[in-house]
Residue frames relative to the residue before (quaternion, step in Angstrom):
aa qw qx qy qz dx dy dz
M 1.0000 0.0000 0.0000 0.0000 0.00 0.00 0.00
D 0.4624 -0.6546 0.5112 0.3105 3.56 -1.18 0.59
G 0.7222 -0.4702 0.2942 0.4132 3.52 -1.30 0.36
N 0.6643 0.5098 -0.3196 0.4435 3.64 0.89 -0.83
T 0.6439 0.5177 -0.3255 0.4599 3.59 0.98 -0.82
I 0.6416 0.5127 -0.3216 0.4712 3.57 1.00 -0.87
L 0.6635 0.5241 -0.3107 0.4343 3.55 0.87 -0.95
Q 0.6896 0.4789 -0.2908 0.4589 3.61 0.93 -0.84
S 0.5764 0.5901 -0.3854 0.4135 3.62 1.21 -0.20
F 0.6790 0.5129 -0.2847 0.4415 3.60 1.23 -0.32
H 0.6390 -0.4912 0.4308 0.4060 3.51 -1.32 0.37
P 0.5641 -0.6334 0.3907 0.3577 3.65 -0.85 0.82
K 0.6632 0.5066 -0.3249 0.4449 3.60 1.05 -0.62
V 0.6712 0.4673 -0.2853 0.4998 3.56 1.29 -0.41
Q 0.5093 0.7019 -0.3938 0.3047 3.59 1.18 -0.57
P 0.6518 0.5279 -0.3645 0.4046 3.65 0.81 -0.74
Y 0.6257 0.5176 -0.3337 0.4788 3.60 1.09 -0.73
I 0.6596 0.5192 -0.3005 0.4528 3.57 0.91 -0.98
K 0.6384 0.5521 -0.3305 0.4225 3.57 0.89 -0.90
E 0.6653 0.5014 -0.3187 0.4522 3.59 0.92 -0.87
V 0.6311 0.5261 -0.3210 0.4710 3.59 1.11 -0.74
L 0.6863 0.5081 -0.2894 0.4326 3.58 0.81 -1.00
Y 0.7938 0.2872 -0.1333 0.5193 3.56 0.93 -0.84
S 0.3398 0.7702 -0.4798 0.2471 3.56 1.14 0.57
G 0.4337 -0.6875 0.4727 0.3404 3.59 1.20 -0.42
N 0.7423 -0.4003 0.2938 0.4499 3.54 -1.29 -0.28
V 0.0843 -0.7887 0.6081 0.0333 3.53 -1.03 0.79
G 0.7699 0.3750 -0.2525 0.4504 3.59 -1.28 0.36
I 0.7088 -0.4676 0.3262 0.4154 3.51 -1.37 0.17
C 0.6879 0.4686 -0.2889 0.4730 3.61 1.04 -0.75
A 0.3320 -0.7793 0.4771 0.2342 3.60 1.28 -0.08
G 0.3377 0.7321 -0.5160 0.2894 3.52 0.83 1.07
N 0.5193 -0.6384 0.4750 0.3116 3.56 -1.33 0.20
L 0.4625 -0.6088 0.5562 0.3258 3.55 -1.20 0.56
K 0.1284 -0.8130 0.5665 0.0401 3.59 -0.95 0.91
I 0.2422 -0.7633 0.5853 0.1271 3.55 -1.09 0.75
D 0.0393 0.7942 -0.6005 0.0836 3.57 -0.96 0.98
D 0.8489 0.2245 -0.1630 0.4499 3.49 -1.45 0.29
I 0.0911 0.8245 -0.5454 0.1200 3.54 0.66 1.17
Q 0.0065 0.8021 -0.5940 0.0606 3.56 -0.84 1.07
S 0.3163 -0.7281 0.5754 0.1968 3.53 -1.39 0.13
G 0.3062 -0.7518 0.5552 0.1812 3.53 -1.08 0.76
R 0.5013 0.6503 -0.4240 0.3821 3.59 1.29 0.13
P 0.6658 -0.4741 0.3707 0.4410 3.59 -1.15 0.22
T 0.6721 -0.5419 0.3210 0.3893 3.56 -1.10 0.74
V 0.6578 0.5345 -0.3283 0.4169 3.62 0.92 -0.87
E 0.7585 0.3745 -0.2034 0.4930 3.63 1.13 -0.46
T 0.4235 0.7559 -0.4406 0.2348 3.58 1.24 0.15
S 0.5309 0.6485 -0.4249 0.3420 3.62 1.05 -0.41
H 0.8524 -0.0321 -0.0332 0.5209 3.58 -0.72 1.14
Y 0.6118 0.5438 -0.3761 0.4342 3.59 1.06 0.67
G 0.1658 0.7999 -0.5534 0.1627 3.59 1.04 0.80
D 0.0280 0.8138 -0.5789 0.0432 3.54 -0.94 0.86
R 0.7362 0.2696 -0.2231 0.5793 3.58 1.27 0.26
F 0.0709 0.8043 -0.5741 0.1361 3.55 -0.99 0.83
K 0.4332 -0.6542 0.5406 0.3035 3.53 -1.35 0.07
L 0.1777 -0.7692 0.6081 0.0837 3.58 -0.93 0.97
I 0.1821 -0.7901 0.5828 0.0542 3.59 -0.71 1.16
I 0.0802 -0.8340 0.5455 -0.0211 3.55 -0.49 1.25
P 0.3549 -0.7156 0.5470 0.2506 3.66 -0.76 0.94
F 0.1790 0.7919 -0.5620 0.1582 3.54 -0.83 1.02
A 0.8565 -0.0220 -0.0393 0.5142 3.57 -0.85 1.10
G 0.7252 -0.4566 0.2392 0.4565 3.58 0.92 0.85
Q 0.7101 0.3465 -0.2511 0.5591 3.59 1.33 0.10
S 0.4567 -0.6591 0.5052 0.3191 3.59 -1.20 -0.46
I 0.2259 -0.7389 0.6241 0.1163 3.53 -1.08 0.83
T 0.1710 -0.7893 0.5824 0.0928 3.63 -0.90 0.91
W 0.0962 -0.7625 0.6395 0.0210 3.48 -0.93 1.07
E 0.2248 -0.7094 0.6438 0.1782 3.55 -1.12 0.65
I 0.1035 -0.8098 0.5775 -0.0005 3.55 -0.65 1.20
V 0.1078 -0.8070 0.5806 -0.0072 3.56 -0.76 1.17
F 0.1193 -0.7407 0.6599 0.0400 3.54 -0.77 1.21
N 0.2960 -0.6881 0.6186 0.2370 3.50 -1.34 0.16
S 0.2934 -0.8127 0.4757 0.1646 3.58 -0.20 1.29
F 0.5589 0.5752 -0.4051 0.4389 3.58 1.27 -0.17
V 0.7671 0.1231 -0.0679 0.6259 3.58 1.20 -0.69
P 0.0620 -0.8690 0.4901 0.0290 3.60 0.62 1.12
H 0.5947 0.5712 -0.3790 0.4202 3.61 1.20 -0.34
F 0.5320 0.5996 -0.4196 0.4259 3.64 1.25 -0.16
P 0.5193 -0.6015 0.4875 0.3618 3.67 -1.08 0.56
P 0.5090 -0.6601 0.4572 0.3101 3.61 -1.07 0.63
D 0.4457 -0.6132 0.5700 0.3168 3.50 -1.41 0.22
F 0.2175 -0.7669 0.5956 0.0986 3.57 -1.19 0.67
C 0.0726 -0.7564 0.6497 0.0233 3.51 -1.05 0.99
F 0.2188 -0.8135 0.5316 0.0875 3.58 -0.59 1.22
D 0.5306 -0.6332 0.4593 0.3263 3.56 -1.18 0.66
D 0.6663 0.3780 -0.3032 0.5668 3.66 1.23 -0.05
D 0.3028 -0.8038 0.4849 0.1647 3.59 -0.36 1.20
T 0.6384 0.4964 -0.3447 0.4767 3.60 1.25 0.01
F 0.5235 0.6429 -0.4174 0.3720 3.54 1.25 -0.11
L 0.8360 -0.1411 0.0313 0.5293 3.56 -0.54 1.24
S 0.1521 0.7872 -0.5820 0.1355 3.57 0.82 0.91
D 0.8468 -0.0576 -0.0241 0.5283 3.54 -0.84 1.11
P 0.0834 0.8350 -0.5397 0.0673 3.61 0.62 1.03
E 0.4548 -0.6358 0.5413 0.3097 3.56 -1.21 0.52
M 0.6366 -0.5593 0.3772 0.3738 3.53 -1.20 0.59
G 0.6112 0.5700 -0.3451 0.4271 3.59 1.10 -0.68
V 0.6372 0.5158 -0.3275 0.4698 3.55 1.08 -0.76
I 0.6388 0.5152 -0.3282 0.4678 3.59 0.99 -0.84
E 0.6830 0.5033 -0.3068 0.4313 3.59 0.82 -0.96
E 0.6972 0.4613 -0.2735 0.4757 3.56 1.05 -0.77
G 0.7691 0.4021 -0.1994 0.4550 3.58 0.85 -0.99
V 0.8033 0.1159 -0.0394 0.5829 3.58 1.00 -0.83
P 0.0525 -0.8502 0.5223 0.0388 3.61 0.58 1.10
S 0.6183 0.5629 -0.3611 0.4128 3.61 1.07 -0.60
L 0.6548 0.4519 -0.3285 0.5091 3.61 1.20 -0.33
A 0.6413 0.5233 -0.3271 0.4559 3.60 0.97 -0.79
N 0.7759 0.2568 -0.1289 0.5617 3.55 1.08 -0.77
W 0.0161 0.8561 -0.5151 0.0390 3.56 0.93 1.00
D 0.1070 -0.7776 0.6180 0.0443 3.54 -0.89 1.02
H 0.2737 -0.8056 0.4992 0.1641 3.57 -0.27 1.23
Q 0.6233 0.5370 -0.3411 0.4548 3.60 1.25 -0.25
D 0.6313 0.4914 -0.3240 0.5050 3.60 1.30 -0.19
S 0.3306 -0.7725 0.5028 0.2029 3.63 -0.43 1.16
K 0.6434 0.5237 -0.3273 0.4524 3.59 1.22 -0.28
S 0.3849 0.7606 -0.4728 0.2231 3.64 1.20 -0.04
L 0.6749 0.4804 -0.3105 0.4662 3.59 0.91 -0.83
L 0.6324 0.5344 -0.3314 0.4523 3.58 1.01 -0.80
H 0.6532 0.5243 -0.3344 0.4321 3.58 0.93 -0.79
V 0.6352 0.5090 -0.3198 0.4850 3.57 1.12 -0.67
S 0.6700 0.5382 -0.2997 0.4143 3.60 0.99 -0.92
L 0.6425 0.4935 -0.3348 0.4812 3.58 1.08 -0.59
L 0.3561 -0.7982 0.4491 0.1853 3.54 -0.23 1.34
N 0.1073 -0.7364 0.6632 0.0798 3.52 -1.16 0.81
D 0.3996 -0.7218 0.5042 0.2553 3.54 -0.87 0.88
F 0.0409 0.8074 -0.5867 0.0473 3.55 -0.71 1.03
S 0.5829 0.5433 -0.3966 0.4558 3.60 1.15 0.46
R 0.5089 -0.5999 0.5116 0.3455 3.54 -1.29 0.45
L 0.2037 -0.8237 0.5229 0.0807 3.55 -0.65 1.07
Q 0.5344 -0.6916 0.3612 0.3251 3.53 1.26 0.64
F 0.8299 -0.3447 0.1420 0.4151 3.48 -1.33 0.00
E 0.6569 0.5334 -0.3447 0.4065 3.64 0.78 -0.90
Y 0.6899 0.4783 -0.2760 0.4681 3.55 0.94 -0.89
S 0.7108 0.4712 -0.2815 0.4400 3.57 0.73 -1.09
S 0.6663 0.4919 -0.3172 0.4620 3.62 0.94 -0.77
L 0.6270 0.5475 -0.3398 0.4379 3.58 1.06 -0.71
V 0.7649 0.3713 -0.2123 0.4817 3.60 0.79 -0.98
C 0.7051 0.4469 -0.2873 0.4698 3.63 1.13 -0.38
Q 0.7925 0.3219 -0.1568 0.4937 3.60 1.02 -0.60
T 0.7100 0.3212 -0.2718 0.5647 3.60 1.24 0.27
A 0.6533 -0.5223 0.3801 0.3949 3.53 -1.35 -0.01
V 0.4700 0.6701 -0.4508 0.3562 3.61 1.23 0.02
R 0.2996 -0.7752 0.5385 0.1390 3.54 -0.89 1.05
E 0.6415 -0.5342 0.3767 0.4015 3.59 -1.15 0.51
E 0.6836 0.4849 -0.3130 0.4468 3.64 0.91 -0.77
D 0.6659 0.4881 -0.3217 0.4635 3.59 1.21 -0.11
V 0.6817 0.4406 -0.2899 0.5070 3.59 1.25 0.30
E 0.0336 -0.7464 0.6645 0.0181 3.55 -1.07 0.83
V 0.1090 -0.7898 0.6027 0.0323 3.58 -1.02 0.88
L 0.0016 -0.7968 0.6035 -0.0320 3.54 -0.97 0.96
I 0.2246 -0.7633 0.5938 0.1200 3.59 -0.79 1.06
G 0.4349 -0.7808 0.4024 0.1980 3.54 -0.61 1.20
S 0.6802 0.5032 -0.3154 0.4297 3.61 0.86 -0.84
R 0.2155 -0.7982 0.5554 0.0889 3.57 -1.10 0.78
S 0.6605 0.4601 -0.3296 0.4934 3.55 1.13 0.55
G 0.7652 0.3459 -0.2662 0.4733 3.53 -1.09 0.66
G 0.6516 -0.5226 0.3745 0.4026 3.51 -1.31 0.03
V 0.7627 -0.3736 0.2574 0.4610 3.51 -1.36 -0.11
K 0.6518 0.5142 -0.3249 0.4529 3.61 0.96 -0.82
S 0.6839 0.4723 -0.3050 0.4650 3.60 0.84 -0.87
R 0.6146 0.5350 -0.3537 0.4593 3.63 1.11 -0.58
L 0.6538 0.5106 -0.3217 0.4565 3.57 1.01 -0.79
L 0.7206 0.4273 -0.2514 0.4847 3.57 1.06 -0.72
G 0.7790 0.4023 -0.1872 0.4430 3.57 0.98 -0.76
G 0.7692 0.3310 -0.1862 0.5138 3.60 1.12 -0.38
A 0.5626 -0.5972 0.4495 0.3534 3.55 -1.18 0.59
V 0.2278 -0.7692 0.5864 0.1124 3.58 -1.04 0.77
N 0.1803 -0.7967 0.5723 0.0717 3.58 -0.69 1.12
F 0.1071 -0.7415 0.6602 0.0535 3.54 -0.99 0.97
L 0.0787 -0.7878 0.6106 0.0200 3.57 -0.61 1.11
I 0.0289 -0.8416 0.5341 -0.0747 3.57 -0.40 1.28
R 0.2733 -0.7433 0.5900 0.1575 3.55 -0.80 1.02
L 0.2959 -0.7754 0.5319 0.1682 3.58 -0.67 1.11
N 0.3821 -0.7316 0.5265 0.2040 3.51 -0.97 0.98
I 0.1950 0.7888 -0.5433 0.2110 3.52 0.11 1.40
D 0.3240 -0.7179 0.5823 0.2013 3.59 -0.98 0.85
F 0.0997 -0.8226 0.5594 0.0190 3.60 -0.42 1.25
S 0.3783 0.7590 -0.4799 0.2247 3.60 1.22 0.17
D 0.6812 0.4897 -0.2986 0.4549 3.63 1.14 -0.47
L 0.4230 0.6922 -0.4834 0.3289 3.61 1.23 0.03
P 0.5098 -0.6407 0.4609 0.3424 3.58 -1.03 0.73
P 0.5661 -0.5893 0.4350 0.3783 3.61 -1.10 0.51
I 0.2343 -0.7482 0.6020 0.1514 3.55 -1.26 0.43
Q 0.4279 -0.6766 0.5388 0.2621 3.54 -1.24 0.53
T 0.1915 0.7784 -0.5707 0.1779 3.54 -0.56 1.21
G 0.4207 -0.7282 0.4878 0.2339 3.54 -1.03 0.75
E 0.7625 0.2825 -0.1794 0.5537 3.61 1.23 0.03
D 0.6381 -0.5154 0.3913 0.4171 3.56 -1.26 0.31
S 0.2840 -0.7890 0.5255 0.1435 3.55 -0.72 1.10
G 0.5116 -0.6959 0.3897 0.3196 3.55 1.29 0.08
E 0.7518 -0.3687 0.2936 0.4611 3.55 -1.35 -0.28
S 0.4025 -0.6788 0.5579 0.2567 3.58 -1.18 0.62
A 0.2068 0.7899 -0.5441 0.1927 3.54 -0.59 1.11
A 0.1339 -0.7436 0.6469 0.1028 3.54 -1.32 0.47
V 0.0564 -0.8054 0.5897 -0.0203 3.59 -0.81 1.05
L 0.2243 -0.7794 0.5781 0.0892 3.53 -0.89 1.07
L 0.1098 -0.7758 0.6196 0.0466 3.56 -0.84 1.01
V 0.0350 -0.7967 0.6028 -0.0273 3.53 -0.60 1.22
T 0.1365 -0.8139 0.5644 0.0187 3.56 -0.65 1.17
F 0.1746 -0.7599 0.6203 0.0856 3.56 -0.82 1.10
H 0.2050 -0.8104 0.5438 0.0740 3.54 -0.46 1.29
P 0.5273 -0.6223 0.4752 0.3301 3.57 -1.19 0.58
P 0.6084 -0.1461 -0.7672 -0.1410 1.53 -2.31 0.88
E 0.8672 0.0841 -0.0836 0.4836 3.54 -1.16 0.78
G 0.6309 -0.5758 0.3440 0.3900 3.58 1.01 0.80
S 0.2460 0.8145 -0.4963 0.1727 3.61 1.12 0.61
R 0.7554 0.2349 -0.1610 0.5901 3.63 1.15 -0.51
I 0.0787 -0.8042 0.5890 -0.0074 3.57 -0.80 1.08
T 0.0621 -0.7959 0.6022 -0.0092 3.57 -0.82 1.05
P 0.1612 -0.7853 0.5913 0.0875 3.59 -0.72 1.08
Q 0.0509 -0.7771 0.6266 0.0281 3.56 -1.17 0.66
L 0.2250 -0.7826 0.5696 0.1115 3.56 -0.97 0.82
Y 0.0934 -0.7789 0.6195 0.0297 3.54 -0.95 0.99
L 0.1311 -0.7956 0.5900 0.0425 3.57 -0.85 1.08
S 0.5020 -0.6077 0.5089 0.3460 3.57 -1.13 0.61
P 0.7003 -0.5101 0.2925 0.4047 3.63 -1.17 0.58
R 0.6779 0.4928 -0.3185 0.4428 3.62 0.86 -0.86
V 0.6521 0.5049 -0.3109 0.4724 3.59 0.96 -0.87
E 0.6691 0.5162 -0.3128 0.4336 3.55 0.85 -0.96
K 0.6868 0.4715 -0.2831 0.4753 3.57 0.92 -0.90
A 0.6634 0.5066 -0.3152 0.4516 3.63 0.94 -0.77
L 0.7117 0.4335 -0.2597 0.4880 3.59 1.11 -0.59
G 0.5940 -0.6165 0.3381 0.3907 3.56 1.33 0.04
G 0.7244 -0.4180 0.2444 0.4908 3.60 1.14 0.54
S 0.6609 -0.5455 0.3532 0.3753 3.54 -1.26 0.60
A 0.6624 0.5303 -0.3089 0.4297 3.60 1.05 -0.72
S 0.5849 0.6203 -0.3670 0.3720 3.61 1.19 -0.40
F 0.7322 0.3254 -0.2219 0.5557 3.63 1.21 -0.40
H 0.1588 -0.8107 0.5619 0.0422 3.55 -0.59 1.17
L 0.3834 -0.7296 0.5239 0.2151 3.53 -0.69 1.15
P 0.4371 -0.6525 0.5300 0.3199 3.57 -1.00 0.69
P 0.5494 -0.6056 0.4444 0.3660 3.63 -1.10 0.61
F 0.4908 -0.6285 0.5093 0.3236 3.55 -1.17 0.60
P 0.3666 -0.7650 0.4768 0.2304 3.65 -0.37 1.22
S 0.5468 -0.5936 0.4812 0.3421 3.55 -1.16 0.72
G 0.8176 0.2387 -0.1894 0.4886 3.51 -0.95 0.91
S 0.5530 0.6062 -0.3933 0.4147 3.60 1.28 -0.03
C 0.2416 -0.7514 0.5920 0.1630 3.56 -1.34 0.02
L 0.7294 -0.4629 0.2810 0.4180 3.58 -1.27 0.34
M 0.6585 0.5280 -0.3404 0.4144 3.60 0.91 -0.81
D 0.6704 0.4529 -0.3042 0.5029 3.62 1.25 -0.35
Y 0.7124 0.5024 -0.2532 0.4195 3.51 0.97 -0.94
V 0.6852 0.5206 -0.3060 0.4073 3.59 0.78 -0.99
P 0.6535 0.4854 -0.3516 0.4623 3.70 0.88 -0.61
V 0.6082 0.5464 -0.3617 0.4480 3.60 1.11 -0.58
V 0.6520 0.5047 -0.3005 0.4793 3.57 0.97 -0.89
A 0.6644 0.5011 -0.3128 0.4579 3.60 0.90 -0.87
E 0.6767 0.4868 -0.3160 0.4531 3.59 0.93 -0.79
Q 0.6225 0.5231 -0.3356 0.4756 3.59 1.06 -0.70
M 0.6412 0.5077 -0.3297 0.4715 3.59 1.02 -0.74
R 0.6438 0.5145 -0.3240 0.4646 3.60 0.97 -0.80
E 0.6531 0.4911 -0.3298 0.4728 3.60 0.96 -0.76
R 0.6393 0.5089 -0.3513 0.4571 3.63 1.04 -0.66
V 0.6375 0.5193 -0.3331 0.4615 3.59 0.98 -0.75
S 0.6527 0.5150 -0.3055 0.4641 3.55 1.00 -0.83
A 0.6457 0.5185 -0.3124 0.4655 3.59 1.06 -0.79
M 0.6666 0.4918 -0.3068 0.4686 3.58 0.99 -0.85
S 0.6082 0.5347 -0.3482 0.4722 3.61 1.14 -0.64
A 0.6656 0.4963 -0.3076 0.4648 3.58 0.94 -0.84
T 0.6226 0.5353 -0.3320 0.4643 3.57 1.07 -0.79
Y 0.6296 0.5458 -0.3209 0.4503 3.60 0.98 -0.87
E 0.6678 0.4911 -0.3014 0.4711 3.61 0.94 -0.86
R 0.6657 0.5009 -0.3126 0.4564 3.56 0.97 -0.80
K 0.6083 0.5426 -0.3349 0.4726 3.60 1.12 -0.64
K 0.6495 0.5181 -0.3103 0.4619 3.48 0.98 -0.89
E 0.6545 0.5058 -0.3095 0.4691 3.61 0.98 -0.83
Y 0.6681 0.5316 -0.3046 0.4222 3.55 0.94 -0.93
L 0.7045 0.4381 -0.2688 0.4895 3.57 0.81 -1.01
G 0.5915 0.5566 -0.3693 0.4515 3.58 1.12 -0.60
A 0.6550 0.5046 -0.3021 0.4744 3.57 1.01 -0.84
F 0.6375 0.5336 -0.3236 0.4518 3.57 1.04 -0.80
C 0.6672 0.4981 -0.2940 0.4694 3.56 0.94 -0.97
Y 0.6342 0.5195 -0.3311 0.4672 3.58 1.01 -0.78
R 0.6726 0.5008 -0.2912 0.4605 3.58 0.98 -0.90
M 0.7476 0.4187 -0.2272 0.4627 3.62 0.91 -0.84
G 0.3456 -0.7836 0.4624 0.2294 3.58 1.23 -0.17
K 0.8404 -0.1637 0.1440 0.4962 3.55 -0.83 -1.06
A 0.4782 0.7027 -0.4190 0.3193 3.58 1.24 0.03
M 0.5176 0.6667 -0.4222 0.3307 3.62 1.20 -0.25
L 0.2185 -0.7696 0.5908 0.1051 3.53 -1.06 0.93
E 0.7934 -0.0032 0.0464 0.6069 3.56 0.89 -0.98
F 0.0261 -0.7876 0.6151 -0.0280 3.56 -1.16 0.70
D 0.3067 -0.7424 0.5703 0.1717 3.56 -0.85 1.00
A 0.1061 -0.8399 0.5322 0.0068 3.51 -0.20 1.36
V 0.5799 0.5630 -0.3744 0.4545 3.61 1.27 0.24
T 0.8303 0.1271 -0.0505 0.5402 3.59 0.60 -1.11
F 0.3048 -0.7911 0.4777 0.2303 3.57 1.37 -0.09
S 0.3718 0.7431 -0.4621 0.3100 3.52 0.91 1.06
R 0.8263 0.0779 -0.0311 0.5570 3.62 1.12 -0.28
A 0.0076 0.7671 -0.6415 0.0062 3.53 -1.33 0.44
S 0.1666 -0.7750 0.6020 0.0959 3.58 -1.19 0.53
F 0.1019 -0.8041 0.5856 0.0107 3.51 -1.08 0.87
L 0.2719 -0.7138 0.6143 0.1979 3.58 -1.17 0.55
L 0.0251 -0.8365 0.5444 -0.0577 3.58 -0.39 1.31
E 0.1866 -0.7620 0.6104 0.1095 3.51 -1.36 0.34
C 0.0610 0.7796 -0.6209 0.0552 3.54 -0.97 0.89
R 0.8334 -0.0920 0.0002 0.5449 3.56 -0.61 1.22
D 0.7004 -0.4975 0.2394 0.4523 3.57 0.88 1.09
F 0.5752 0.5314 -0.4025 0.4740 3.59 1.20 0.44
Y 0.1836 -0.8055 0.5582 0.0766 3.58 -0.64 1.16
F 0.0923 0.7836 -0.6074 0.0920 3.56 -0.98 0.81
L 0.4142 -0.6775 0.5481 0.2627 3.52 -1.34 0.30
L 0.1730 -0.7590 0.6215 0.0882 3.49 -1.18 0.79
H 0.0979 -0.7863 0.6092 0.0329 3.61 -0.71 1.14
V 0.1383 -0.7911 0.5948 0.0354 3.55 -0.75 1.14
S 0.0171 -0.7914 0.6106 -0.0227 3.59 -0.79 1.08
L 0.2195 -0.7749 0.5837 0.1033 3.55 -0.92 1.04
P 0.4115 -0.7160 0.5047 0.2514 3.63 -0.81 0.94
M 0.6739 -0.5088 0.3548 0.4013 3.51 -1.28 0.34
H 0.7659 0.3340 -0.1835 0.5179 3.56 0.98 -0.80
F 0.2075 0.7511 -0.5785 0.2411 3.55 0.94 0.93
P 0.6035 -0.1628 -0.7799 -0.0312 1.68 -2.04 1.51
R 0.3802 0.7211 -0.5107 0.2732 3.62 1.14 0.06
D 0.7431 0.2496 -0.1526 0.6019 3.59 1.05 -0.89
R 0.4718 -0.7200 0.4443 0.2481 3.52 -0.96 0.93
P 0.5711 -0.5824 0.4381 0.3778 3.62 -1.15 0.48
T 0.3514 -0.6940 0.5849 0.2298 3.54 -1.37 0.33
F 0.1468 -0.7677 0.6172 0.0896 3.55 -1.02 0.84
V 0.0949 -0.7625 0.6391 0.0332 3.57 -0.99 0.92
L 0.1461 -0.7715 0.6144 0.0773 3.56 -0.76 1.09
Q 0.0731 -0.8166 0.5723 -0.0177 3.56 -0.79 1.08
S 0.3821 -0.7310 0.5267 0.2054 3.55 -0.79 1.09
I 0.3076 -0.7387 0.5631 0.2062 3.59 -1.06 0.70
Y 0.6511 0.5197 -0.3054 0.4612 3.56 1.34 -0.04
H 0.8095 0.3063 -0.1009 0.4907 3.60 0.90 -0.86
S 0.1395 -0.7763 0.6107 0.0707 3.50 -1.26 0.60
S 0.1796 -0.7582 0.6180 0.1043 3.55 -1.25 0.47
Y 0.8286 -0.0677 -0.0179 0.5555 3.56 -0.61 1.25
G 0.7398 -0.4441 0.2239 0.4532 3.58 0.93 0.90
K 0.6880 0.4165 -0.2769 0.5259 3.58 1.28 0.04
P 0.6183 -0.5541 0.3910 0.3972 3.60 -1.12 0.60
Y 0.4848 -0.6610 0.4904 0.2960 3.56 -1.04 0.83
K 0.0009 -0.8069 0.5888 -0.0464 3.58 -0.82 1.01
T 0.0958 -0.7464 0.6522 0.0913 3.51 -1.32 0.41
R 0.2950 -0.7564 0.5713 0.1201 3.52 -0.95 1.07
C 0.0977 -0.8037 0.5865 0.0248 3.58 -0.80 1.03
E 0.0480 0.7987 -0.5973 0.0559 3.57 -0.72 1.09
D 0.6784 0.4709 -0.2686 0.4958 3.59 1.27 -0.45
Y 0.3688 0.6958 -0.5259 0.3213 3.57 -0.02 1.29
P 0.6690 -0.5003 0.3341 0.4364 3.65 -1.14 0.37
Y 0.2109 0.7802 -0.5591 0.1850 3.57 -0.68 1.02
S 0.0658 0.7599 -0.6465 0.0117 3.56 -1.21 0.65
P 0.4593 -0.6904 0.4771 0.2912 3.64 -0.84 0.88
R 0.6192 0.5659 -0.3460 0.4203 3.59 1.25 -0.35
W 0.5345 0.6082 -0.4220 0.4079 3.60 1.24 -0.19
D 0.4727 -0.6238 0.5238 0.3362 3.55 -1.18 0.46
P 0.6886 -0.5127 0.2972 0.4179 3.67 -1.08 0.55
A 0.6242 0.5539 -0.3451 0.4295 3.60 0.97 -0.79
E 0.6863 0.4706 -0.2766 0.4806 3.57 0.91 -0.91
M 0.5878 0.5601 -0.3606 0.4591 3.60 1.06 -0.72
V 0.6925 0.4838 -0.2820 0.4547 3.56 0.83 -1.03
E 0.6503 0.5237 -0.3280 0.4420 3.62 0.89 -0.88
R 0.6869 0.4577 -0.2851 0.4873 3.59 0.87 -0.87
A 0.6204 0.5286 -0.3483 0.4630 3.61 1.03 -0.64
C 0.6753 0.4828 -0.3024 0.4684 3.61 0.91 -0.84
A 0.6216 0.5252 -0.3471 0.4662 3.58 1.06 -0.65
F 0.6460 0.5076 -0.3259 0.4677 3.57 1.01 -0.75
I 0.6621 0.5139 -0.3066 0.4513 3.58 0.89 -0.92
T 0.6369 0.5356 -0.3255 0.4489 3.58 0.98 -0.83
S 0.6963 0.4664 -0.2681 0.4751 3.56 1.02 -0.88
Y 0.6871 0.4915 -0.2690 0.4626 3.60 1.18 -0.57
V 0.5134 0.6879 -0.4209 0.2934 3.61 1.12 -0.46
E 0.6503 0.5265 -0.3337 0.4343 3.58 0.95 -0.83
V 0.6369 0.5177 -0.3160 0.4760 3.58 1.05 -0.73
F 0.6573 0.5092 -0.3015 0.4667 3.53 0.98 -0.92
Q 0.6442 0.5165 -0.3208 0.4640 3.62 0.96 -0.81
R 0.6653 0.5001 -0.3043 0.4634 3.59 0.92 -0.86
N 0.6727 0.4997 -0.2956 0.4587 3.57 0.98 -0.83
S 0.6454 0.5270 -0.3211 0.4502 3.54 1.04 -0.78
I 0.6501 0.4918 -0.3105 0.4890 3.59 1.08 -0.70
H 0.6861 0.5014 -0.2941 0.4374 3.55 0.91 -0.96
N 0.7462 0.4167 -0.2222 0.4693 3.58 0.90 -0.94
C 0.8003 0.1903 -0.0735 0.5638 3.58 1.09 -0.60
P 0.0457 -0.8285 0.5570 0.0355 3.59 0.42 1.11
I 0.5134 -0.6471 0.4703 0.3107 3.58 -1.05 0.73
């Protein structure tokens, strides 16, 4: 159902709270939306139409979802709602002091504030998260608001949950992505972010598996999710040692991609300067390709220059295309990758040597195009 249909399913006195939840936007480290499901009514059957006052609220948290059942009383909608959690050990029989400290928006419910339910729904951490959490936020640059923790098991007390269920640490890495090269995309790629999910598996967190999640723009700018390999979690290590290592490697990768972008710009700039008015197409966003119409001894041909992602470590590719001949209905082309090249040369020298190679190769290309594709 769309937001308006969901909203109209609730009692008018409850609707202001629901509206704030529906249109709250993204919340949490994963930047997900709060979702409402399973709307019901506690009123007699004859009055149930448009009088929903209880529902399930699905909250994104630590890479998973937490489900709360929230129960209003539409007869007295100014009363704070009751909450039923999908983990029966979560705050079982809490004292009032715990509620006042950890969830003040519930202890001091203001029925005139339409955001009251939203304030309760945005989780605040009020539990001791033991050594991994405290050392991470106290002894590194990671902030409390950049960490979410979720214990997987839903049976037994706190101790048995720590020993018997997997524990997820979702950590937003503090990386400056402003120097990343631009990407070509037809849609909004959203915020640039990197999130590290570290799972401690039972028993007693003996097996630890890290996973890295990148926002679309970062993933594409870095060359895909497979292009960045997480270091293994060392045996006997802890989050306060591991997370800064991952963050620093990510910063180095961003810096390297920024340097590559500048080198590409210099290289294609030198090519365009060398070729003058022969340029046909030029990628002025990522500086990854250009095309030129060239002539040598009255023979005209196209030159397509493509720069790899890891330029200058990897050499450019040159494709020569005849404007006269075709092969199987397509223009005749030759791909050139074996030519004098060194990543240590400056862009101007790279271009000069490339042009010298192309000039010497044109006669061979012309002969091959005639031989393989007679007119």
